N, C-alpha and C positions, 0 to 999 in steps of 0.2 A: 664459621660457628659450629661447636659440636652440636650433635643431635641430642634431643632429650629422650631418655630412655628409662622408664619407671621412676621418673622424678630424680634420676641420679645426677643432673647436670643443671644447665644455666638458664633455667627459666626465669630466675632472679637474677641474671647477670646484671652487673653495674652498668647503668647507662650513663656514659660520660660526655658524649657529644652527639650532635645530630645524626652522624652517619652510623652510629650504634642502632638508632631507631629505624634508619633505612635498611640495614642488614636484616633486622628482626622482621620488618614488614615484607621484605623480599622472601623470606623464608616461610612466613605464615600466611600470606594471601595466596589465593589461587593465581595461577599463570596469567589467565585472561584479565583479572582484576590488577595485578601487579603491572602488566603490560599496558593497561589502559591508564593508570596514573604516571607510570614513567614515560609514556610515549612523547616523542617529538615528531615534527614534521619530516617527511623524506628521509634525508641522511642524518638528522638530528644535530647538524653542524651548529645551528643557533641554540638549541637546547644545552649542549655541552659548553658552548662558548660563554653562556651566562655565568657558569662556575669559573671556567678558566680565566676570564677577564679579571676576576677579583685578584688571582695570583699574580697578575702583571703589575698590580698596583702596590707600591710600598708607602709605608707611613714614615713620617719625620717627627719621632717623639721628642717632647720637651722634658727637661728633668728638673728636679728640685722645686717642684711647684705646690707642695704641701697637698697631697691627695688624701689625706687622712679622712675627709668627709667627701662623699659623692653623691650625686642626684641624677638619676636616669629619666626623670619625668620630663614630658613634653606636652605639646597640645596639638590636635588636629582639628580643623574647623572650629576652633574656640574651645574645645572640650579637652581636659586633662586626661592623659593616659599615662600608665606607669613607666613605660619606656617606648622608644620609636619603632616598635614592631607590632603589627597587626596581622590579622588572618586574611590572606587573599581569598577571592571566590573560587572554590573548587567544587566540582560536582560530586553527587553520589556518596556522601559520607557514610551511608548505611552499608556500602560495600566493604568498609574498612572496620566498622564497629557497628553493633545492632542498634544503638540509640542514635548513630548518625549525627545530623547537624545539632540535635538537641544537646548531645555531649560537647559539641564544639562550642555552642552558646554558653554553656555552663562554665567551661574551662576559661573562655575569655573574659567573662563576667568576674570570675575568681581572680584573675590576674590583672583586671582593670585595663584591658586595651579594646581595640576596635576590631569587630568581626564584620567582614563584607560577607554577607550571605548571597550564595549563588541562586540564580533563577532556577538551575538544574539540581535543586535540592531533593533528597528523598525523604525530607520532612517539611512540612508546609510552613509559610511564613508565620502563620498563626501558632503553630506548635513550638516554633523556635522561640517566638517572643515570650510565650507562656513558661518555657523551660528556664529562661533567665530574664525575669521581668526588669531587671535594673542594668542588663548589659547594654553597652554602647555599640550600636549596629548600623551599618549602611547596607543598601540593597542593590546588588548587581543586576542590571537590566539588558536585556536584548530587545531590539525592535523587530516585531514579527510583521509578516506580511498581513495578518489580520490585526490591525492597529489596536482593535477593541481589547485584544488580549493583553497588550502592553498597558493600556490605559487602566484596565481592571486592577491589574497587579499594583500599579503605581497607587492607586486609591487605597488599595488593602495595606500596602506597607506604611503609608502616610498615616492612616488611622491607628496603626499598631505601634507607632512611635519609633520607626526608623528615622535615623537623622539625616541621610543623604541618599541620593541615587547615583550609582556608578554605572555609567553607560559604556558598555564594552563596545568598541568600534572596529576591532581587527578581524571580525568574522562575517563579512559578507557572504562568505562560503566557509565550510569547514575544512581545515588543512588535511593533507594526506598523511594519516598515521598508519604506516605499513602494518604494524602488529595488530592494531584493531581490525584491520581488513582481514588480515590472515585468520585471526581468532573468530571473525565474525561476531564482534563484541556486540552484547545486547545486555540489557538489565535483566537480572533473574525475574521470574514472575512475580515473586513476593514483594518486588520493589517497584516504585514508579515515581515519576517526576510529580511529587505531591502538589505543587503549585497549580498544576494544571489537571488534577484528578477529574476524570469525566468529560474534559474539553475535547480530548482526541480519541475518544473510544472508538469511533467508527471511521476515523479520518486517515488511517494509515495509507490507504490508496496504492497505486501501482509502483511508486518510488519506494515504498517500504519505510522502515523506521531508521532514524539515525540518532543515537544517544537519547533514547527514551521518548523521542517525539517524532511525529512524521517527518520524513525528509522534505526539505525545500520549505521548512516553516519560517526560518529567518528570512528577513527582507534585504536582499542585496542592493536595493535601491536607496538604502540609507544616506543621507547627506548631511551637510552642515545645517541645511534648513530644518531638519528634524530636532536639532538642539533647541531652536525656538519653539517648535511644536511642544516638546517636553516642558519647556519654561511656561508654556500656556496652560499646562496641565496641572503643575504642582509648584509649591513654593519651597520645596526642599532644595538644598544645594545640588548642583549637578557636577559631577566629577567624571572626566572623560578617561577611560581606561584603554591603553593601546597606542599611545603617541610615542613616536621614535625619532621626530625631527623637529628642527627649530621652526620650520615653515608651519607645521601643523600646531605647534605650541602656540605660535603668534595668532592663528585663526582661533585657537580655542579661547584665548584671552579676548579677542575681539568679539566673540559670541558670548561673552558674559558668563562662562562657567566659573565655577568656584575652586577647581583643582584638576590636576592632571595626574594620572598613574602612568609612568614610563613603563611601558610593558610590551613584551613580544608574545604574550600568552604562554609563557613557560616554554618558548621554542616549538609551540604546537601548530603555528599557523604557516607564515612565511619562513621557509628555510633559507639562510643566507642574509637575513637582516642582522643588525648589530646586536651584541650583548647589551642588555639595559644599562649597565653601569657605564659602559662606553658612550651611550647615547645621552647619559644624564646631563653632562655639563653644558652641552650646547642649548639644551632646553632650559636649564636653570639661568643660563646667560641671557637667554631671549626673554624669558618670563620676568626677571629682574624684581622679584618679590611681589608682582601684582596679584599672583594667586599661588596657592600652596602647590609643590610638586612632590609627589611621592614616587616609589619605585617597586617593582616586585621582579622575582627572576634570580635564581642563583645565590640567595641568601643561606648560608649554611653555618656561619660562626659570627660570634659577637664582633670580631674585628671587620668582618664583612659589613655588618651594621654600622660600625664607626666610619668606614670608607665611604659608604653611601651618604651618610649625613654629613660628612665632611665635604662632599662633592655637592651638597646642596639639597638632598631629599629630607624633607621635613619628617617623613616616616617611611618604613618599608614594610612590605607584606610578604608572608611566607605561605607558599601553596603546598607543594608536596610534603614538606616536613611536617606540616599540620596533620596530613593524612597518616604520615608514618606513627605519630604520637597516639592518634585514634586506634590504629592497628595493634599498638602495643598494649594499651590499657584504657582506651576510650577517654573519658574526660580527664582521668588521672594522668594518663600517658601524654596528652596534649599539654597539660599544665606543666609537666615535667620538661617537655621541650621548651616551652615558653621561659620556664625559670632558668634552664641551662643557657638559653640564649641571652637572658637578661644578665646572668652572672658573668657570661663571657664578655658582654659588652661593657659592664661596669668595670671589669678588669682591664680591658683593652683601653678605655678611657683613662683610667688612673695611670696605666703604663705609658700613655702618650701625654700625660700632663694636663688631662681635662678633668675638671671637678663637676662640670654640669654640661648639659647639652649645648647651652648658648656658648661655651667656649670651643666647641668643635667647629673648625672652618677648613677652608682649602689649604691653608698653610700647612696642615698635617699631611698633605698628600705630595708624594713624589712619584712621578710615572716612571717606571723602570725603562732602562734602554733597550730591554729584549724585544 
Protein backbone atom coordinates (compact mmCIF):
# COMPACT_ATOMS: atom_id res chain seq x y z
CA UNK A 1 0.00 0.00 0.00
CA UNK A 2 1.16 3.51 -0.70
CA UNK A 3 1.76 5.80 2.23
CA UNK A 4 -0.53 8.70 2.95
CA UNK A 5 1.16 12.06 2.62
CA UNK A 6 -0.81 15.29 3.11
CA UNK A 7 -4.00 13.43 2.30
CA UNK A 8 -2.88 12.78 -1.27
CA UNK A 9 -3.59 9.09 -1.26
CA UNK A 10 -5.63 6.14 -0.26
CA UNK A 11 -6.95 6.77 3.25
CA UNK A 12 -10.29 6.01 1.59
CA UNK A 13 -9.12 3.16 -0.60
CA UNK A 14 -11.90 0.73 -1.53
CA UNK A 15 -12.05 -2.17 0.91
CA UNK A 16 -12.97 -5.09 -1.32
CA UNK A 17 -12.09 -8.19 0.71
CA UNK A 18 -10.96 -9.11 4.22
CA UNK A 19 -7.26 -9.08 3.33
CA UNK A 20 -7.59 -5.35 2.51
CA UNK A 21 -8.52 -4.80 6.16
CA UNK A 22 -5.61 -7.00 7.25
CA UNK A 23 -3.15 -4.87 5.26
CA UNK A 24 -4.62 -1.67 6.65
CA UNK A 25 -4.39 -2.97 10.24
CA UNK A 26 -0.80 -4.14 9.78
CA UNK A 27 0.17 -0.69 8.51
CA UNK A 28 -1.65 1.33 11.17
CA UNK A 29 -1.35 -0.66 14.42
CA UNK A 30 1.82 -0.56 16.52
CA UNK A 31 4.22 -3.47 15.95
CA UNK A 32 3.57 -4.97 19.40
CA UNK A 33 -0.21 -4.78 18.92
CA UNK A 34 -0.07 -6.22 15.39
CA UNK A 35 2.23 -9.02 16.57
CA UNK A 36 -0.12 -9.79 19.49
CA UNK A 37 -3.15 -10.22 17.23
CA UNK A 38 -1.22 -12.04 14.49
CA UNK A 39 0.65 -14.38 16.83
CA UNK A 40 0.51 -18.13 16.53
CA UNK A 41 2.24 -20.60 18.82
CA UNK A 42 5.81 -21.75 18.16
CA UNK A 43 6.39 -21.96 14.37
CA UNK A 44 2.79 -20.91 13.52
CA UNK A 45 2.18 -24.09 11.48
CA UNK A 46 -1.36 -24.55 12.81
CA UNK A 47 -2.19 -20.85 12.49
CA UNK A 48 -1.17 -20.90 8.82
CA UNK A 49 -2.77 -24.28 8.11
CA UNK A 50 -6.14 -22.92 9.33
CA UNK A 51 -6.12 -20.79 6.17
CA UNK A 52 -4.37 -23.15 3.76
CA UNK A 53 -6.77 -26.02 4.55
CA UNK A 54 -9.66 -24.14 2.91
CA UNK A 55 -7.69 -23.90 -0.33
CA UNK A 56 -7.41 -27.70 -0.45
CA UNK A 57 -11.21 -28.04 -0.49
CA UNK A 58 -13.05 -27.76 -3.81
CA UNK A 59 -16.75 -27.09 -4.36
CA UNK A 60 -19.11 -29.09 -6.63
CA UNK A 61 -21.49 -26.42 -7.90
CA UNK A 62 -24.95 -27.30 -9.18
CA UNK A 63 -26.41 -25.26 -12.04
CA UNK A 64 -29.81 -24.20 -13.40
CA UNK A 65 -31.34 -24.06 -9.92
CA UNK A 66 -33.19 -20.68 -10.04
CA UNK A 67 -31.11 -18.66 -7.60
CA UNK A 68 -33.00 -15.41 -8.29
CA UNK A 69 -33.92 -15.30 -4.58
CA UNK A 70 -31.55 -16.17 -1.77
CA UNK A 71 -31.75 -16.27 2.02
CA UNK A 72 -28.63 -16.41 4.22
CA UNK A 73 -30.46 -16.53 7.57
CA UNK A 74 -29.89 -19.33 10.04
CA UNK A 75 -30.34 -20.00 13.76
CA UNK A 76 -27.91 -20.68 16.60
CA UNK A 77 -29.31 -22.11 19.84
CA UNK A 78 -32.78 -21.30 18.52
CA UNK A 79 -32.10 -17.61 17.82
CA UNK A 80 -32.22 -16.30 14.26
CA UNK A 81 -29.14 -14.51 12.91
CA UNK A 82 -28.71 -12.82 9.52
CA UNK A 83 -26.06 -15.23 8.22
CA UNK A 84 -23.94 -18.03 9.69
CA UNK A 85 -21.01 -15.84 10.78
CA UNK A 86 -20.53 -14.51 14.31
CA UNK A 87 -17.71 -12.83 16.19
CA UNK A 88 -15.29 -15.13 18.02
CA UNK A 89 -13.99 -14.10 21.45
CA UNK A 90 -10.77 -12.09 21.06
CA UNK A 91 -9.11 -10.00 23.73
CA UNK A 92 -8.30 -6.30 24.10
CA UNK A 93 -10.36 -4.61 21.36
CA UNK A 94 -9.36 -1.18 22.74
CA UNK A 95 -5.88 -1.86 21.33
CA UNK A 96 -7.43 -1.69 17.86
CA UNK A 97 -10.03 1.06 18.37
CA UNK A 98 -10.65 3.43 21.28
CA UNK A 99 -14.23 2.26 21.88
CA UNK A 100 -13.11 -1.35 21.85
CA UNK A 101 -15.72 -4.01 22.56
CA UNK A 102 -18.53 -1.45 22.71
CA UNK A 103 -17.97 -0.79 18.99
CA UNK A 104 -17.89 -4.56 18.36
CA UNK A 105 -21.19 -4.98 20.19
CA UNK A 106 -22.88 -2.20 18.21
CA UNK A 107 -21.63 -3.56 14.88
CA UNK A 108 -22.88 -7.10 15.57
CA UNK A 109 -26.22 -5.77 16.83
CA UNK A 110 -26.62 -3.74 13.61
CA UNK A 111 -25.84 -6.76 11.43
CA UNK A 112 -27.94 -9.08 13.64
CA UNK A 113 -25.47 -11.79 14.43
CA UNK A 114 -23.88 -13.37 17.51
CA UNK A 115 -21.00 -11.75 19.42
CA UNK A 116 -19.03 -13.94 21.83
CA UNK A 117 -17.59 -11.50 24.34
CA UNK A 118 -14.13 -12.35 25.68
CA UNK A 119 -13.31 -12.62 29.37
CA UNK A 120 -10.24 -10.55 28.43
CA UNK A 121 -12.22 -7.52 27.28
CA UNK A 122 -11.00 -3.95 27.68
CA UNK A 123 -14.64 -2.96 28.30
CA UNK A 124 -16.71 -4.59 31.04
CA UNK A 125 -19.61 -6.97 30.36
CA UNK A 126 -21.88 -4.21 31.69
CA UNK A 127 -20.49 -1.58 29.28
CA UNK A 128 -20.84 -4.00 26.36
CA UNK A 129 -24.47 -4.80 27.23
CA UNK A 130 -25.30 -1.10 27.61
CA UNK A 131 -23.69 -0.25 24.24
CA UNK A 132 -25.94 -2.68 22.34
CA UNK A 133 -28.94 -3.49 24.54
CA UNK A 134 -30.67 -5.57 21.86
CA UNK A 135 -27.57 -7.45 20.69
CA UNK A 136 -27.37 -11.25 20.79
CA UNK A 137 -24.38 -12.13 22.96
CA UNK A 138 -22.66 -15.14 24.45
CA UNK A 139 -19.90 -14.89 27.06
CA UNK A 140 -16.58 -16.71 26.77
CA UNK A 141 -15.39 -18.03 30.12
CA UNK A 142 -12.10 -19.24 31.54
CA UNK A 143 -11.95 -21.20 34.78
CA UNK A 144 -9.65 -19.60 37.33
CA UNK A 145 -7.79 -21.12 40.25
CA UNK A 146 -9.97 -18.81 42.33
CA UNK A 147 -13.34 -20.31 41.36
CA UNK A 148 -15.20 -17.41 42.97
CA UNK A 149 -13.92 -15.17 40.13
CA UNK A 150 -15.51 -17.45 37.54
CA UNK A 151 -18.72 -17.76 39.58
CA UNK A 152 -19.08 -14.03 40.00
CA UNK A 153 -18.72 -13.26 36.28
CA UNK A 154 -21.21 -16.02 35.38
CA UNK A 155 -23.82 -14.39 37.63
CA UNK A 156 -23.05 -10.96 36.16
CA UNK A 157 -23.51 -12.05 32.53
CA UNK A 158 -26.62 -14.08 33.31
CA UNK A 159 -28.22 -11.02 34.92
CA UNK A 160 -27.21 -8.87 31.92
CA UNK A 161 -28.99 -11.10 29.40
CA UNK A 162 -26.06 -12.90 27.78
CA UNK A 163 -27.57 -16.02 26.21
CA UNK A 164 -24.87 -18.70 26.55
CA UNK A 165 -21.57 -19.51 28.23
CA UNK A 166 -18.67 -20.48 25.98
CA UNK A 167 -16.16 -22.46 28.04
CA UNK A 168 -12.68 -22.26 26.52
CA UNK A 169 -10.95 -25.58 27.25
CA UNK A 170 -7.67 -25.40 25.31
CA UNK A 171 -5.73 -23.09 27.66
CA UNK A 172 -4.62 -25.00 30.77
CA UNK A 173 -1.45 -23.00 30.09
CA UNK A 174 -0.83 -20.22 27.56
CA UNK A 175 0.83 -21.26 24.29
CA UNK A 176 4.32 -20.00 23.49
CA UNK A 177 3.88 -16.97 21.24
CA UNK A 178 7.39 -15.97 20.31
CA UNK A 179 6.79 -12.38 19.23
CA UNK A 180 4.87 -11.57 22.42
CA UNK A 181 7.88 -12.80 24.40
CA UNK A 182 10.32 -10.81 22.23
CA UNK A 183 8.15 -7.68 22.50
CA UNK A 184 7.52 -8.24 26.23
CA UNK A 185 3.87 -7.64 25.39
CA UNK A 186 1.88 -5.80 28.05
CA UNK A 187 -1.34 -3.84 27.99
CA UNK A 188 -0.62 -0.09 27.92
CA UNK A 189 -1.21 1.64 31.28
CA UNK A 190 -4.52 3.23 30.22
CA UNK A 191 -6.10 -0.17 29.43
CA UNK A 192 -7.00 -3.06 31.70
CA UNK A 193 -8.97 -6.30 31.75
CA UNK A 194 -12.11 -4.43 32.72
CA UNK A 195 -14.10 -7.43 33.98
CA UNK A 196 -11.60 -7.84 36.81
CA UNK A 197 -10.99 -4.17 37.54
CA UNK A 198 -9.66 -3.92 41.11
CA UNK A 199 -9.54 -7.70 41.64
CA UNK A 200 -5.87 -8.14 40.80
CA UNK A 201 -4.50 -4.77 41.92
CA UNK A 202 -1.96 -6.19 44.34
CA UNK A 203 -1.87 -9.73 43.10
CA UNK A 204 0.81 -9.69 40.39
CA UNK A 205 3.35 -11.41 42.65
CA UNK A 206 6.74 -12.87 41.69
CA UNK A 207 5.51 -14.57 38.49
CA UNK A 208 4.57 -11.18 37.01
CA UNK A 209 1.75 -10.40 34.61
CA UNK A 210 0.50 -12.32 31.59
CA UNK A 211 -1.95 -10.69 29.17
CA UNK A 212 -3.33 -8.21 31.68
CA UNK A 213 -3.76 -10.52 34.68
CA UNK A 214 -1.27 -12.10 37.09
CA UNK A 215 0.52 -15.13 35.64
CA UNK A 216 -0.79 -18.55 36.73
CA UNK A 217 -4.35 -17.27 37.22
CA UNK A 218 -5.93 -19.91 34.95
CA UNK A 219 -6.65 -23.31 36.51
CA UNK A 220 -4.72 -26.10 34.73
CA UNK A 221 -6.60 -28.74 36.74
CA UNK A 222 -9.83 -28.07 34.79
CA UNK A 223 -11.48 -31.35 33.74
CA UNK A 224 -14.81 -32.74 32.52
CA UNK A 225 -16.23 -32.64 36.06
CA UNK A 226 -16.05 -28.84 35.85
CA UNK A 227 -18.74 -28.94 33.17
CA UNK A 228 -21.08 -30.34 35.84
CA UNK A 229 -19.87 -27.63 38.23
CA UNK A 230 -20.80 -24.95 35.67
CA UNK A 231 -24.19 -26.57 35.07
CA UNK A 232 -24.84 -26.36 38.82
CA UNK A 233 -24.18 -22.59 38.73
CA UNK A 234 -26.20 -21.51 35.72
CA UNK A 235 -29.16 -22.34 33.53
CA UNK A 236 -27.47 -20.82 30.49
CA UNK A 237 -26.56 -23.18 27.63
CA UNK A 238 -22.91 -24.25 27.82
CA UNK A 239 -20.85 -24.40 24.64
CA UNK A 240 -17.36 -25.91 24.72
CA UNK A 241 -14.74 -24.13 22.63
CA UNK A 242 -11.52 -25.93 21.75
CA UNK A 243 -12.56 -29.45 20.71
CA UNK A 244 -10.60 -31.03 17.83
CA UNK A 245 -11.31 -34.78 18.09
CA UNK A 246 -14.29 -37.12 17.85
CA UNK A 247 -13.45 -38.59 21.26
CA UNK A 248 -13.83 -35.23 23.00
CA UNK A 249 -16.92 -34.41 20.92
CA UNK A 250 -18.57 -37.60 22.22
CA UNK A 251 -17.61 -36.70 25.81
CA UNK A 252 -19.06 -33.22 25.33
CA UNK A 253 -22.40 -34.70 24.26
CA UNK A 254 -22.34 -37.16 27.17
CA UNK A 255 -21.76 -34.28 29.59
CA UNK A 256 -24.89 -32.51 28.41
CA UNK A 257 -23.44 -29.39 26.81
CA UNK A 258 -25.46 -27.57 24.16
CA UNK A 259 -22.77 -26.91 21.57
CA UNK A 260 -19.17 -27.35 20.46
CA UNK A 261 -16.89 -24.81 18.81
CA UNK A 262 -14.26 -26.67 16.81
CA UNK A 263 -11.29 -24.43 17.54
CA UNK A 264 -7.51 -24.48 17.92
CA UNK A 265 -7.47 -20.97 19.42
CA UNK A 266 -6.42 -19.42 16.11
CA UNK A 267 -3.28 -21.57 16.15
CA UNK A 268 -2.15 -19.81 19.33
CA UNK A 269 -2.00 -22.85 21.66
CA UNK A 270 -0.74 -26.26 20.43
CA UNK A 271 1.30 -25.93 17.25
CA UNK A 272 0.99 -29.03 15.09
CA UNK A 273 -2.68 -29.73 15.72
CA UNK A 274 -5.15 -29.94 12.85
CA UNK A 275 -6.66 -27.04 10.95
CA UNK A 276 -10.18 -26.61 12.29
CA UNK A 277 -11.87 -27.21 8.91
CA UNK A 278 -9.96 -30.53 8.70
CA UNK A 279 -11.17 -31.55 12.17
CA UNK A 280 -14.78 -30.58 11.51
CA UNK A 281 -16.06 -33.65 9.63
CA UNK A 282 -15.16 -36.28 12.22
CA UNK A 283 -16.78 -34.16 14.94
CA UNK A 284 -19.98 -33.59 12.94
CA UNK A 285 -20.14 -37.32 12.14
CA UNK A 286 -19.77 -38.21 15.81
CA UNK A 287 -22.27 -35.67 17.13
CA UNK A 288 -24.91 -36.63 14.51
CA UNK A 289 -27.09 -33.62 15.16
CA UNK A 290 -27.44 -34.19 18.90
CA UNK A 291 -25.95 -30.74 19.60
CA UNK A 292 -24.91 -27.84 17.37
CA UNK A 293 -21.34 -27.72 16.04
CA UNK A 294 -19.63 -24.42 15.21
CA UNK A 295 -16.14 -23.58 13.99
CA UNK A 296 -13.60 -20.78 14.13
CA UNK A 297 -10.16 -20.30 12.56
CA UNK A 298 -9.13 -19.37 9.04
CA UNK A 299 -12.39 -17.89 7.69
CA UNK A 300 -11.44 -15.14 5.22
CA UNK A 301 -14.00 -15.36 2.40
CA UNK A 302 -17.65 -16.16 1.79
CA UNK A 303 -16.66 -19.41 0.09
CA UNK A 304 -14.78 -20.43 3.27
CA UNK A 305 -18.08 -19.95 5.14
CA UNK A 306 -19.90 -22.03 2.50
CA UNK A 307 -17.35 -24.85 2.82
CA UNK A 308 -17.63 -24.93 6.61
CA UNK A 309 -21.44 -24.94 6.55
CA UNK A 310 -21.40 -27.67 3.86
CA UNK A 311 -19.20 -29.79 6.13
CA UNK A 312 -21.69 -29.44 8.98
CA UNK A 313 -20.90 -26.24 10.90
CA UNK A 314 -24.10 -24.51 12.01
CA UNK A 315 -22.22 -21.20 12.18
CA UNK A 316 -18.61 -19.99 11.97
CA UNK A 317 -16.92 -17.30 14.04
CA UNK A 318 -14.26 -14.82 12.93
CA UNK A 319 -11.52 -13.57 15.25
CA UNK A 320 -8.68 -11.62 13.66
CA UNK A 321 -10.79 -10.16 10.78
CA UNK A 322 -13.08 -8.54 13.37
CA UNK A 323 -10.08 -6.82 14.93
CA UNK A 324 -8.91 -5.64 11.49
CA UNK A 325 -12.33 -4.10 10.89
CA UNK A 326 -12.11 -2.25 14.21
CA UNK A 327 -8.60 -1.02 13.38
CA UNK A 328 -9.91 0.35 10.09
CA UNK A 329 -12.93 2.32 11.34
CA UNK A 330 -14.32 0.98 14.61
CA UNK A 331 -17.98 -0.03 14.50
CA UNK A 332 -18.30 1.05 10.85
CA UNK A 333 -15.20 -0.94 9.86
CA UNK A 334 -16.45 -4.13 11.51
CA UNK A 335 -19.87 -3.69 9.91
CA UNK A 336 -18.10 -3.43 6.57
CA UNK A 337 -16.16 -6.66 7.24
CA UNK A 338 -19.40 -8.47 8.08
CA UNK A 339 -21.25 -7.04 5.06
CA UNK A 340 -18.44 -8.10 2.72
CA UNK A 341 -18.47 -11.64 4.14
CA UNK A 342 -22.26 -11.80 3.90
CA UNK A 343 -22.23 -10.58 0.27
CA UNK A 344 -19.48 -13.07 -0.63
CA UNK A 345 -21.34 -15.90 1.13
CA UNK A 346 -24.58 -15.07 -0.69
CA UNK A 347 -22.74 -15.01 -4.04
CA UNK A 348 -20.91 -18.31 -3.36
CA UNK A 349 -24.23 -19.90 -2.36
CA UNK A 350 -25.91 -18.75 -5.57
CA UNK A 351 -23.00 -19.81 -7.79
CA UNK A 352 -23.14 -23.24 -6.12
CA UNK A 353 -26.88 -23.55 -6.68
CA UNK A 354 -28.04 -23.00 -3.08
CA UNK A 355 -31.01 -20.72 -2.39
CA UNK A 356 -30.91 -20.97 1.39
CA UNK A 357 -28.73 -22.37 4.16
CA UNK A 358 -30.83 -25.53 4.44
CA UNK A 359 -29.79 -26.49 0.87
CA UNK A 360 -26.08 -26.42 1.75
CA UNK A 361 -24.79 -29.93 2.45
CA UNK A 362 -21.78 -32.21 2.02
CA UNK A 363 -22.65 -33.01 -1.61
CA UNK A 364 -21.18 -29.58 -2.35
CA UNK A 365 -17.70 -30.65 -1.23
CA UNK A 366 -15.02 -32.41 -3.22
CA UNK A 367 -11.72 -32.86 -1.44
CA UNK A 368 -8.90 -32.19 -3.93
CA UNK A 369 -6.30 -34.87 -4.56
CA UNK A 370 -3.46 -32.47 -3.64
